[in-house]
N, CA, C and O atoms as a printed pandas DataFrame, in Angstrom:
     atom_number atom_name residue_name chain_id  residue_number  x_coord  y_coord  z_coord
0              1         N          MET        A               1  -38.276   -2.984   21.376
1              2        CA          MET        A               1  -37.299   -3.753   20.775
2              3         C          MET        A               1  -37.585   -3.531   19.170
3              4         O          MET        A               1  -38.768   -3.445   18.839
4              5         N          PHE        A               2  -36.679   -3.444   18.262
5              6        CA          PHE        A               2  -36.905   -3.559   16.982
6              7         C          PHE        A               2  -36.000   -4.650   16.074
7              8         O          PHE        A               2  -34.881   -5.017   16.433
8              9         N          SER        A               3  -36.593   -5.066   14.964
9             10        CA          SER        A               3  -35.826   -6.013   14.356
10            11         C          SER        A               3  -35.463   -5.272   12.895
11            12         O          SER        A               3  -36.134   -4.411   12.326
12            13         N          LEU        A               4  -34.365   -5.791   12.519
13            14        CA          LEU        A               4  -33.795   -5.203   10.968
14            15         C          LEU        A               4  -34.550   -6.375    9.809
15            16         O          LEU        A               4  -34.675   -7.596    9.902
16            17         N          ARG        A               5  -34.873   -5.629    8.966
17            18        CA          ARG        A               5  -35.223   -6.762    7.499
18            19         C          ARG        A               5  -34.086   -7.272    7.090
19            20         O          ARG        A               5  -33.082   -6.764    7.591
20            21         N          PRO        A               6  -33.920   -8.204    6.261
21            22        CA          PRO        A               6  -32.907   -8.657    5.557
22            23         C          PRO        A               6  -32.521   -7.706    4.725
23            24         O          PRO        A               6  -31.307   -7.506    4.734
24            25         N          GLU        A               7  -33.200   -7.002    3.951
25            26        CA          GLU        A               7  -32.707   -5.863    3.011
26            27         C          GLU        A               7  -32.177   -4.884    3.855
27            28         O          GLU        A               7  -31.131   -4.514    3.321
28            29         N          GLN        A               8  -32.378   -4.203    5.018
29            30        CA          GLN        A               8  -31.854   -3.485    5.796
30            31         C          GLN        A               8  -30.439   -3.939    6.213
31            32         O          GLN        A               8  -29.510   -3.135    6.280
32            33         N          ILE        A               9  -30.291   -5.379    6.519
33            34        CA          ILE        A               9  -29.145   -5.892    7.167
34            35         C          ILE        A               9  -27.987   -5.882    5.766
35            36         O          ILE        A               9  -26.775   -5.696    5.883
36            37         N          ASP        A              10  -28.604   -6.093    4.675
37            38        CA          ASP        A              10  -27.787   -6.455    3.259
38            39         C          ASP        A              10  -27.509   -5.022    3.099
39            40         O          ASP        A              10  -26.337   -4.964    2.727
40            41         N          ALA        A              11  -28.001   -3.816    3.193
41            42        CA          ALA        A              11  -27.764   -2.498    3.005
42            43         C          ALA        A              11  -26.694   -2.223    3.835
43            44         O          ALA        A              11  -25.726   -1.682    3.302
44            45         N          LEU        A              12  -26.639   -2.489    5.102
45            46        CA          LEU        A              12  -25.852   -1.979    6.227
46            47         C          LEU        A              12  -24.505   -2.736    5.879
47            48         O          LEU        A              12  -23.434   -2.150    6.035
48            49         N          ALA        A              13  -24.560   -4.122    5.379
49            50        CA          ALA        A              13  -23.263   -4.908    5.084
50            51         C          ALA        A              13  -22.420   -4.318    3.836
51            52         O          ALA        A              13  -21.205   -4.318    3.637
52            53         N          ARG        A              14  -23.708   -3.717    2.913
53            54        CA          ARG        A              14  -23.003   -3.080    1.706
54            55         C          ARG        A              14  -22.272   -1.753    2.020
55            56         O          ARG        A              14  -21.188   -1.438    1.528
56            57         N          ASP        A              15  -22.912   -1.086    2.805
57            58        CA          ASP        A              15  -22.139    0.149    3.103
58            59         C          ASP        A              15  -20.780    0.136    4.050
59            60         O          ASP        A              15  -19.846    0.924    3.901
60            61         N          HIS        A              16  -20.839   -0.805    4.953
61            62        CA          HIS        A              16  -19.591   -1.392    5.656
62            63         C          HIS        A              16  -18.474   -1.901    4.400
63            64         O          HIS        A              16  -17.450   -1.218    4.421
64            65         N          ARG        A              17  -18.486   -2.675    3.619
65            66        CA          ARG        A              17  -17.736   -2.986    2.645
66            67         C          ARG        A              17  -17.413   -1.986    1.696
67            68         O          ARG        A              17  -16.335   -2.192    1.140
68            69         N          GLU        A              18  -18.016   -0.968    1.341
69            70        CA          GLU        A              18  -17.797    0.111    0.752
70            71         C          GLU        A              18  -16.739    1.049    1.436
71            72         O          GLU        A              18  -15.722    1.464    0.881
72            73         N          LYS        A              19  -17.117    1.312    2.681
73            74        CA          LYS        A              19  -16.065    2.160    3.676
74            75         C          LYS        A              19  -14.981    1.341    3.884
75            76         O          LYS        A              19  -13.968    2.032    3.994
76            77         N          PHE        A              20  -14.736    0.049    3.996
77            78        CA          PHE        A              20  -13.297   -0.831    3.969
78            79         C          PHE        A              20  -12.998   -0.509    2.590
79            80         O          PHE        A              20  -11.970    0.168    2.580
80            81         N          VAL        A              21  -13.462   -0.702    1.379
81            82        CA          VAL        A              21  -12.690   -0.655    0.325
82            83         C          VAL        A              21  -12.197    1.019    0.030
83            84         O          VAL        A              21  -11.134    1.228   -0.554
84            85         N          ASP        A              22  -12.975    2.027    0.441
85            86        CA          ASP        A              22  -12.341    3.291    0.498
86            87         C          ASP        A              22  -11.149    3.486    1.500
87            88         O          ASP        A              22  -10.244    4.300    1.315
88            89         N          ARG        A              23  -11.254    2.605    2.638
89            90        CA          ARG        A              23   -9.890    2.862    3.732
90            91         C          ARG        A              23   -8.985    2.221    3.224
91            92         O          ARG        A              23   -7.852    2.690    3.336
92            93         N          VAL        A              24   -9.163    0.981    2.519
93            94        CA          VAL        A              24   -7.784    0.524    1.878
94            95         C          VAL        A              24   -7.232    1.215    0.755
95            96         O          VAL        A              24   -6.024    1.324    0.547
96            97         N          GLY        A              25   -8.332    1.776   -0.114
97            98        CA          GLY        A              25   -7.686    2.601   -1.152
98            99         C          GLY        A              25   -6.960    3.771   -0.908
99           100         O          GLY        A              25   -6.045    4.226   -1.595
100          101         N          ALA        A              26   -7.547    4.327    0.359
101          102        CA          ALA        A              26   -6.889    5.687    0.957
102          103         C          ALA        A              26   -5.412    5.379    1.499
103          104         O          ALA        A              26   -4.434    6.123    1.415
104          105         N          HIS        A              27   -5.485    4.085    2.083
105          106        CA          HIS        A              27   -4.207    3.561    2.719
106          107         C          HIS        A              27   -3.197    3.425    1.394
107          108         O          HIS        A              27   -2.104    3.992    1.436
108          109         N          LEU        A              28   -3.566    2.712    0.301
109          110        CA          LEU        A              28   -2.323    2.646   -0.600
110          111         C          LEU        A              28   -2.177    3.947   -1.300
111          112         O          LEU        A              28   -1.081    4.222   -1.786
112          113         N          ALA        A              29   -3.144    4.754   -1.399
113          114        CA          ALA        A              29   -2.711    6.342   -1.802
114          115         C          ALA        A              29   -1.798    6.844   -0.812
115          116         O          ALA        A              29   -0.834    7.511   -1.187
116          117         N          GLN        A              30   -1.987    6.602    0.412
117          118        CA          GLN        A              30   -1.185    7.477    1.315
118          119         C          GLN        A              30    0.338    7.049    1.338
119          120         O          GLN        A              30    1.221    7.897    1.466
120          121         N          HIS        A              31    0.626    5.618    1.202
121          122        CA          HIS        A              31    1.888    4.882    1.279
122          123         C          HIS        A              31    2.481    4.577    0.137
123          124         O          HIS        A              31    3.558    3.981    0.141
124          125         N          PHE        A              32    1.783    4.990   -1.144
125          126        CA          PHE        A              32    2.640    4.646   -2.325
126          127         C          PHE        A              32    2.074    5.656   -3.359
127          128         O          PHE        A              32    0.871    5.876   -3.502
128          129         N          PRO        A              33    3.116    6.272   -4.097
129          130        CA          PRO        A              33    3.079    7.423   -4.668
130          131         C          PRO        A              33    2.376    6.983   -6.136
131          132         O          PRO        A              33    1.761    7.802   -6.819
132          133         N          ASP        A              34    2.522    5.840   -6.449
133          134        CA          ASP        A              34    2.101    5.465   -7.829
134          135         C          ASP        A              34    0.610    4.909   -7.663
135          136         O          ASP        A              34   -0.119    4.827   -8.652
136          137         N          ALA        A              35    0.154    4.513   -6.335
137          138        CA          ALA        A              35   -1.399    4.571   -5.994
138          139         C          ALA        A              35   -1.829    5.808   -6.097
139          140         O          ALA        A              35   -2.799    6.040   -6.819
140          141         N          ALA        A              36   -1.310    6.635   -5.528
141          142        CA          ALA        A              36   -1.980    8.048   -5.368
142          143         C          ALA        A              36   -2.056    8.625   -6.929
143          144         O          ALA        A              36   -3.033    9.308   -7.237
144          145         N          ALA        A              37   -1.189    8.390   -7.749
145          146        CA          ALA        A              37   -1.221    8.895   -9.301
146          147         C          ALA        A              37   -2.344    8.355   -9.891
147          148         O          ALA        A              37   -2.792    8.950  -10.871
148          149         N          LEU        A              38   -3.007    7.155   -9.428
149          150        CA          LEU        A              38   -4.033    6.691  -10.376
150          151         C          LEU        A              38   -5.229    7.611   -9.943
151          152         O          LEU        A              38   -5.315    8.241   -8.889
152          153         N          PRO        A              39   -6.134    7.558  -10.971
153          154        CA          PRO        A              39   -7.711    8.156  -10.671
154          155         C          PRO        A              39   -8.239    7.142   -9.457
155          156         O          PRO        A              39   -8.029    5.942   -9.280
156          157         N          TRP        A              40   -8.944    8.032   -8.760
157          158        CA          TRP        A              40   -9.568    7.329   -7.389
158          159         C          TRP        A              40  -10.560    5.980   -8.070
159          160         O          TRP        A              40  -10.472    4.899   -7.487
160          161         N          SER        A              41  -11.357    6.073   -9.129
161          162        CA          SER        A              41  -12.155    4.937   -9.421
162          163         C          SER        A              41  -11.392    3.716   -9.811
163          164         O          SER        A              41  -11.741    2.571   -9.521
164          165         N          GLU        A              42   -9.963    4.150  -10.721
165          166        CA          GLU        A              42   -9.162    3.043  -11.129
166          167         C          GLU        A              42   -8.675    2.304   -9.906
167          168         O          GLU        A              42   -8.665    1.077   -9.802
168          169         N          LEU        A              43   -8.272    3.159   -8.992
169          170        CA          LEU        A              43   -7.571    2.369   -7.510
170          171         C          LEU        A              43   -8.662    1.548   -6.801
171          172         O          LEU        A              43   -8.430    0.422   -6.360
172          173         N          ARG        A              44  -10.050    2.245   -6.691
173          174        CA          ARG        A              44  -11.010    1.679   -6.052
174          175         C          ARG        A              44  -11.555    0.347   -6.548
175          176         O          ARG        A              44  -12.004   -0.554   -5.839
176          177         N          ALA        A              45  -11.435    0.362   -8.011
177          178        CA          ALA        A              45  -11.582   -0.900   -8.759
178          179         C          ALA        A              45  -10.601   -1.879   -8.552
179          180         O          ALA        A              45  -10.879   -3.076   -8.483
180          181         N          GLY        A              46   -9.605   -1.483   -8.460
181          182        CA          GLY        A              46   -8.342   -2.704   -8.267
182          183         C          GLY        A              46   -8.637   -3.448   -6.790
183          184         O          GLY        A              46   -8.637   -4.651   -6.527
184          185         N          VAL        A              47   -8.879   -2.331   -5.953
185          186        CA          VAL        A              47   -9.064   -2.735   -4.521
186          187         C          VAL        A              47  -10.283   -3.807   -4.397
187          188         O          VAL        A              47  -10.205   -4.812   -3.691
188          189         N          VAL        A              48  -11.196   -3.528   -5.023
189          190        CA          VAL        A              48  -12.529   -4.417   -5.205
190          191         C          VAL        A              48  -12.062   -5.522   -5.522
191          192         O          VAL        A              48  -12.361   -6.476   -4.804
192          193         N          ALA        A              49  -11.271   -5.718   -6.578
193          194        CA          ALA        A              49  -11.036   -7.202   -7.420
194          195         C          ALA        A              49   -9.919   -7.861   -6.384
195          196         O          ALA        A              49  -10.009   -9.070   -6.169
196          197         N          GLN        A              50   -9.093   -7.262   -5.877
197          198        CA          GLN        A              50   -8.320   -7.971   -4.963
198          199         C          GLN        A              50   -9.017   -8.541   -3.607
199          200         O          GLN        A              50   -8.721   -9.600   -3.055
200          201         N          VAL        A              51   -9.825   -7.780   -3.268
201          202        CA          VAL        A              51  -10.689   -8.279   -1.987
202          203         C          VAL        A              51  -11.403   -9.355   -2.467
203          204         O          VAL        A              51  -11.634  -10.312   -1.729
204          205         N          ALA        A              52  -11.833   -9.316   -3.763
205          206        CA          ALA        A              52  -12.674  -10.849   -4.110
206          207         C          ALA        A              52  -11.781  -11.693   -4.230
207          208         O          ALA        A              52  -12.000  -12.739   -3.619
208          209         N          LYS        A              53  -10.614  -11.621   -4.932
209          210        CA          LYS        A              53   -9.455  -12.739   -4.783
210          211         C          LYS        A              53   -9.042  -13.252   -3.380
211          212         O          LYS        A              53   -8.843  -14.447   -3.162
212          213         N          ALA        A              54   -8.915  -12.196   -2.354
213          214        CA          ALA        A              54   -8.569  -12.616   -0.762
214          215         C          ALA        A              54   -9.709  -13.514   -0.579
215          216         O          ALA        A              54   -9.472  -14.644   -0.152
216          217         N          THR        A              55  -10.953  -13.162   -0.851
217          218        CA          THR        A              55  -12.055  -13.747   -0.264
218          219         C          THR        A              55  -12.331  -15.347   -0.856
219          220         O          THR        A              55  -12.908  -16.213   -0.198
220          221         N          GLU        A              56  -11.797  -15.532   -2.221
221          222        CA          GLU        A              56  -11.751  -16.932   -2.812
222          223         C          GLU        A              56  -10.945  -17.656   -1.795
223          224         O          GLU        A              56  -11.264  -18.748   -1.323
224          225         N          TYR        A              57   -9.845  -16.957   -1.477
225          226        CA          TYR        A              57   -8.777  -17.749   -0.534
226          227         C          TYR        A              57   -9.211  -17.994    1.101
227          228         O          TYR        A              57   -8.408  -18.391    1.945
228          229         N          GLY        A              58  -10.498  -17.711    1.349
229          230        CA          GLY        A              58  -10.691  -17.814    2.611
230          231         C          GLY        A              58  -10.360  -16.555    3.533
231          232         O          GLY        A              58  -10.663  -16.588    4.725
232          233         N          LEU        A              59   -9.681  -15.349    2.919
233          234        CA          LEU        A              59   -9.355  -14.208    3.716
234          235         C          LEU        A              59  -10.753  -13.630    3.876
235          236         O          LEU        A              59  -11.308  -13.081    2.925
236          237         N          GLU        A              60  -11.288  -13.739    4.989
237          238        CA          GLU        A              60  -12.641  -13.028    5.133
238          239         C          GLU        A              60  -12.824  -11.595    6.216
239          240         O          GLU        A              60  -13.787  -10.830    6.148
240          241         N          HIS        A              61  -11.894  -11.481    7.009
241          242        CA          HIS        A              61  -11.735  -10.579    7.968
242          243         C          HIS        A              61  -10.883   -9.180    7.328
243          244         O          HIS        A              61   -9.995   -9.397    6.503
244          245         N          GLU        A              62  -11.121   -8.079    7.646
245          246        CA          GLU        A              62  -10.781   -6.969    6.985
246          247         C          GLU        A              62   -9.017   -6.888    7.137
247          248         O          GLU        A              62   -8.361   -6.385    6.224
248          249         N          HIS        A              63   -8.544   -7.277    8.021
249          250        CA          HIS        A              63   -7.180   -7.557    8.155
250          251         C          HIS        A              63   -6.572   -8.251    7.357
251          252         O          HIS        A              63   -5.705   -7.777    6.623
252          253         N          GLU        A              64   -6.987   -9.770    7.352
253          254        CA          GLU        A              64   -6.701  -10.511    6.303
254          255         C          GLU        A              64   -6.700   -9.717    4.807
255          256         O          GLU        A              64   -5.663   -9.618    4.152
256          257         N          GLN        A              65   -7.719   -9.283    4.449
257          258        CA          GLN        A              65   -8.000   -8.710    3.276
258          259         C          GLN        A              65   -7.098   -7.667    2.847
259          260         O          GLN        A              65   -6.527   -7.628    1.757
260          261         N          ALA        A              66   -7.005   -6.762    3.851
261          262        CA          ALA        A              66   -6.191   -5.602    3.630
262          263         C          ALA        A              66   -4.680   -6.190    3.423
263          264         O          ALA        A              66   -3.959   -5.617    2.606
264          265         N          THR        A              67   -4.115   -7.479    4.245
265          266        CA          THR        A              67   -2.792   -7.549    3.800
266          267         C          THR        A              67   -2.761   -8.018    2.211
267          268         O          THR        A              67   -1.889   -7.626    1.437
268          269         N          TYR        A              68   -3.698   -8.799    1.883
269          270        CA          TYR        A              68   -3.576   -9.264    0.720
270          271         C          TYR        A              68   -3.600   -8.365   -0.352
271          272         O          TYR        A              68   -2.797   -8.511   -1.273
272          273         N          VAL        A              69   -4.528   -7.331   -0.354
273          274        CA          VAL        A              69   -4.784   -6.260   -1.420
274          275         C          VAL        A              69   -3.377   -5.455   -1.197
275          276         O          VAL        A              69   -2.965   -4.820   -2.167
276          277         N          THR        A              70   -2.676   -5.436   -0.094
277          278        CA          THR        A              70   -1.292   -4.666   -0.128
278          279         C          THR        A              70   -0.327   -5.421   -0.544
279          280         O          THR        A              70    0.581   -4.873   -1.169
280          281         N          ALA        A              71   -0.272   -6.900   -0.300
281          282        CA          ALA        A              71    0.432   -7.704   -1.244
282          283         C          ALA        A              71    0.662   -7.863   -2.656
283          284         O          ALA        A              71    1.683   -8.158   -3.278
284          285         N          ALA        A              72   -0.812   -7.536   -3.119
285          286        CA          ALA        A              72   -1.121   -7.544   -4.405
286          287         C          ALA        A              72   -0.606   -6.398   -5.055
287          288         O          ALA        A              72   -0.171   -6.493   -6.202
288          289         N          TRP        A              73   -0.611   -5.063   -4.290
289          290        CA          TRP        A              73   -0.111   -3.946   -4.887
290          291         C          TRP        A              73    1.411   -3.925   -4.922
291          292         O          TRP        A              73    2.058   -3.396   -5.826
292          293         N          LEU        A              74    1.981   -4.604   -3.760
293          294        CA          LEU        A              74    3.662   -4.688   -3.966
294          295         C          LEU        A              74    4.272   -5.605   -4.748
295          296         O          LEU        A              74    5.386   -5.576   -5.271
296          297         N          LEU        A              75    3.206   -6.628   -4.776
297          298        CA          LEU        A              75    3.945   -7.755   -5.719
298          299         C          LEU        A              75    3.305   -7.934   -7.218
299          300         O          LEU        A              75    3.741   -8.822   -7.950
300          301         N          GLY        A              76    2.342   -7.128   -7.612
301          302        CA          GLY        A              76    1.947   -6.941   -8.780
302          303         C          GLY        A              76    0.448   -8.061   -8.689
303          304         O          GLY        A              76    0.352   -9.141   -8.107
304          305         N          GLY        A              77   -0.609   -7.295   -9.516
305          306        CA          GLY        A              77   -1.930   -8.145   -9.575
306          307         C          GLY        A              77   -1.461   -9.470  -10.290
307          308         O          GLY        A              77   -0.678   -9.449  -11.240
308          309         N          GLY        A              78   -1.984  -10.592   -9.777
309          310        CA          GLY        A              78   -1.992  -11.967  -10.304
310          311         C          GLY        A              78   -0.615  -12.521   -9.561
311          312         O          GLY        A              78   -0.125  -13.501  -10.123
312          313         N          PHE        A              79   -0.030  -12.122   -8.575
313          314        CA          PHE        A              79    1.009  -12.371   -8.081
314          315         C          PHE        A              79    0.556  -13.753   -7.515
315          316         O          PHE        A              79    1.468  -14.579   -7.533
316          317         N          ASP        A              80   -0.760  -14.255   -6.962
317          318        CA          ASP        A              80   -1.186  -15.419   -6.249
318          319         C          ASP        A              80   -0.934  -16.310   -7.535
319          320         O          ASP        A              80   -0.247  -17.283   -7.224
320          321         N          SER        A              81   -1.195  -16.296   -8.589
321          322        CA          SER        A              81   -0.922  -17.053   -9.655
322          323         C          SER        A              81    0.324  -17.433  -10.348
323          324         O          SER        A              81    0.571  -18.534  -10.840
324          325         N          ARG        A              82    1.200  -16.223  -10.324
325          326        CA          ARG        A              82    2.490  -16.252  -10.860
326          327         C          ARG        A              82    3.604  -16.805   -9.786
327          328         O          ARG        A              82    4.779  -17.051  -10.058
328          329         N          MET        A              83    2.968  -16.947   -8.497
329          330        CA          MET        A              83    4.298  -17.672   -7.641
330          331         C          MET        A              83    3.510  -18.574   -6.783
331          332         O          MET        A              83    2.583  -18.376   -5.999
332          333         N          ALA        A              84    4.261  -19.801   -7.228
333          334        CA          ALA        A              84    3.946  -21.152   -6.811
334          335         C          ALA        A              84    3.461  -21.100   -5.262
335          336         O          ALA        A              84    2.374  -21.451   -4.804
336          337         N          ALA        A              85    4.525  -20.589   -4.627
337          338        CA          ALA        A              85    4.812  -20.590   -3.055
338          339         C          ALA        A              85    3.198  -20.015   -2.549
339          340         O          ALA        A              85    2.393  -20.637   -1.855
340          341         N          VAL        A              86    3.072  -18.909   -3.024
341          342        CA          VAL        A              86    1.892  -18.046   -2.654
342          343         C          VAL        A              86    0.360  -18.999   -2.850
343          344         O          VAL        A              86   -0.378  -19.375   -1.939
344          345         N          ASN        A              87    0.211  -19.198   -4.159
345          346        CA          ASN        A              87   -0.871  -20.038   -4.676
346          347         C          ASN        A              87   -1.138  -21.293   -3.566
347          348         O          ASN        A              87   -2.238  -21.543   -3.075
348          349         N          ALA        A              88    0.029  -21.970   -3.304
349          350        CA          ALA        A              88    0.093  -23.255   -2.539
350          351         C          ALA        A              88   -0.571  -22.943   -0.900
351          352         O          ALA        A              88   -1.430  -23.478   -0.199
352          353         N          THR        A              89    0.257  -21.903   -0.779
353          354        CA          THR        A              89   -0.111  -21.499    0.807
354          355         C          THR        A              89   -1.801  -21.047    1.111
355          356         O          THR        A              89   -2.625  -21.396    1.956
356          357         N          LEU        A              90   -1.818  -20.110   -0.027
357          358        CA          LEU        A              90   -3.271  -19.447   -0.018
358          359         C          LEU        A              90   -4.522  -20.350   -0.351
359          360         O          LEU        A              90   -5.660  -20.095    0.045
360          361         N          SER        A              91   -4.139  -21.543   -1.204
361          362        CA          SER        A              91   -4.887  -22.576   -1.357
362          363         C          SER        A              91   -5.083  -23.720   -0.610
363          364         O          SER        A              91   -5.894  -24.575   -0.968
364          365         N          SER        A              92   -4.208  -23.851    0.717
365          366        CA          SER        A              92   -4.191  -24.550    1.599
366          367         C          SER        A              92   -5.245  -24.858    2.337
367          368         O          SER        A              92   -5.686  -23.880    2.941
368          369         N          VAL        A              93   -5.909  -26.009    2.548
369          370        CA          VAL        A              93   -7.079  -26.333    3.374
370          371         C          VAL        A              93   -6.398  -26.558    4.991
371          372         O          VAL        A              93   -7.169  -26.623    5.948
372          373         N          GLN        A              94   -5.345  -26.635    5.128
373          374        CA          GLN        A              94   -4.624  -27.039    6.346
374          375         C          GLN        A              94   -4.257  -25.642    7.263
375          376         O          GLN        A              94   -4.185  -25.694    8.491
376          377         N          LEU        A              95   -4.072  -24.586    6.606
377          378        CA          LEU        A              95   -4.137  -23.341    7.261
378          379         C          LEU        A              95   -5.451  -22.503    7.469
379          380         O          LEU        A              95   -6.355  -22.531    6.634
380          381         N          THR        A              96   -5.519  -21.737    8.650
381          382        CA          THR        A              96   -6.367  -20.872    8.799
382          383         C          THR        A              96   -6.088  -19.626    8.136
383          384         O          THR        A              96   -4.996  -19.332    7.651
384          385         N          ALA        A              97   -7.404  -18.709    8.133
385          386        CA          ALA        A              97   -7.159  -17.534    7.374
386          387         C          ALA        A              97   -6.021  -16.618    8.053
387          388         O          ALA        A              97   -5.242  -15.948    7.376
388          389         N          GLU        A              98   -6.009  -16.649    9.147
389          390        CA          GLU        A              98   -5.100  -15.840   10.069
390          391         C          GLU        A              98   -3.618  -16.403    9.767
391          392         O          GLU        A              98   -2.703  -15.589    9.646
392          393         N          GLU        A              99   -3.379  -17.736    9.650
393          394        CA          GLU        A              99   -2.112  -18.242    9.363
394          395         C          GLU        A              99   -1.713  -17.827    7.874
395          396         O          GLU        A              99   -0.595  -17.405    7.576
396          397         N          LYS        A             100   -2.733  -17.995    7.007
397          398        CA          LYS        A             100   -2.121  -17.500    5.587
398          399         C          LYS        A             100   -2.044  -16.115    5.687
399          400         O          LYS        A             100   -1.016  -15.664    5.184
400          401         N          ARG        A             101   -2.686  -15.417    6.100
401          402        CA          ARG        A             101   -2.436  -13.581    6.384
402          403         C          ARG        A             101   -0.810  -13.391    7.027
403          404         O          ARG        A             101    0.053  -12.666    6.533
404          405         N          GLU        A             102   -0.693  -14.060    7.985
405          406        CA          GLU        A             102    0.643  -14.115    8.572
406          407         C          GLU        A             102    1.663  -14.548    7.698
407          408         O          GLU        A             102    2.696  -13.888    7.586
408          409         N          TRP        A             103    1.483  -15.555    7.092
409          410        CA          TRP        A             103    2.541  -16.016    6.079
410          411         C          TRP        A             103    2.759  -14.980    4.859
411          412         O          TRP        A             103    3.849  -14.492    4.558
412          413         N          LEU        A             104    1.514  -14.729    4.201
413          414        CA          LEU        A             104    1.794  -13.460    3.291
414          415         C          LEU        A             104    2.301  -12.352    3.733
415          416         O          LEU        A             104    3.191  -11.836    3.056
416          417         N          GLU        A             105    1.886  -11.733    4.923
417          418        CA          GLU        A             105    3.014  -10.714    5.305
418          419         C          GLU        A             105    4.486  -11.080    5.544
419          420         O          GLU        A             105    5.365  -10.237    5.364
420          421         N          GLU        A             106    4.732  -12.191    5.903
421          422        CA          GLU        A             106    6.194  -12.448    5.982
422          423         C          GLU        A             106    6.695  -12.576    4.760
423          424         O          GLU        A             106    7.812  -12.100    4.552
424          425         N          PHE        A             107    5.996  -13.228    3.717
425          426        CA          PHE        A             107    6.672  -13.599    2.345
426          427         C          PHE        A             107    6.693  -12.367    1.688
427          428         O          PHE        A             107    7.670  -12.272    0.945
428          429         N          THR        A             108    5.803  -11.179    1.701
429          430        CA          THR        A             108    5.945  -10.149    0.935
430          431         C          THR        A             108    7.055   -9.588    1.637
431          432         O          THR        A             108    7.989   -9.326    0.879
432          433         N          GLY        A             109    7.281   -9.288    2.979
433          434        CA          GLY        A             109    8.356   -8.837    3.341
434          435         C          GLY        A             109    9.604   -9.097    2.890
435          436         O          GLY        A             109   10.412   -8.236    2.541
436          437         N          GLU        A             110    9.799  -10.391    2.890
437          438        CA          GLU        A             110   10.808  -11.161    2.431
438          439         C          GLU        A             110   11.127  -10.758    0.878
439          440         O          GLU        A             110   12.206  -10.335    0.462
440          441         N          VAL        A             111   10.350  -10.907    0.382
441          442        CA          VAL        A             111   10.436  -10.689   -1.343
442          443         C          VAL        A             111   10.939   -8.843   -1.330
443          444         O          VAL        A             111   11.739   -8.331   -2.113
444          445         N          LEU        A             112   10.386   -8.322   -0.495
445          446        CA          LEU        A             112   10.760   -6.632   -0.961
446          447         C          LEU        A             112   12.306   -6.693   -0.200
447          448         O          LEU        A             112   13.194   -6.133   -0.844
448          449         N          SER        A             113   12.665   -7.246    0.951
449          450        CA          SER        A             113   13.915   -7.170    1.482
450          451         C          SER        A             113   15.095   -7.654    0.502
451          452         O          SER        A             113   16.182   -7.077    0.533
452          453         N          ARG        A             114   14.858   -8.703   -0.349
453          454        CA          ARG        A             114   15.502   -9.133   -1.240
454          455         C          ARG        A             114   15.791   -8.324   -2.243
455          456         O          ARG        A             114   16.939   -7.951   -2.487
456          457         N          LEU        A             115   14.816   -8.007   -2.873
457          458        CA          LEU        A             115   14.831   -6.955   -3.806
458          459         C          LEU        A             115   15.539   -5.608   -3.562
459          460         O          LEU        A             115   16.074   -4.956   -4.458
460          461         N          GLU        A             116   15.490   -5.240   -2.217
461          462        CA          GLU        A             116   16.241   -3.935   -1.842
462          463         C          GLU        A             116   17.784   -4.073   -1.854
463          464         O          GLU        A             116   18.521   -3.109   -2.063
464          465         N          LYS        A             117   18.233   -5.342   -1.613
465          466        CA          LYS        A             117   19.625   -5.770   -1.649
466          467         C          LYS        A             117   19.995   -5.959   -3.031
467          468         O          LYS        A             117   21.193   -6.187   -3.203
468          469         N          LYS        A             118   19.493   -5.933   -3.738
469          470        CA          LYS        A             118   20.166   -6.090   -5.108
470          471         C          LYS        A             118   20.296   -4.707   -5.746
471          472         O          LYS        A             118   20.810   -4.586   -6.858
């Protein structure tokens, strides 16, 4: 049996995070032409920044973070501070991270649906 040193575990975790950021960036570029038009480094930096924001709200799992990043892309950076309902929900200590993710997904869909009707 072997054991990993802490620095090895840290390196594996960093590699996993980097691959996650790349996957989310690729997802945005695949589904949103304006994301695809950005230089990869700029798109990737935006994903990193939004993943950090998601983490601040307790969204730690990839699905939760990917939902947050997508919402930020669709609603605009800083959407969490501009929209009182978003800020209140994501800051809630009463809700689990999964409940926050579900709410954010529904909220984003509702906002986009209302905008389409205009």
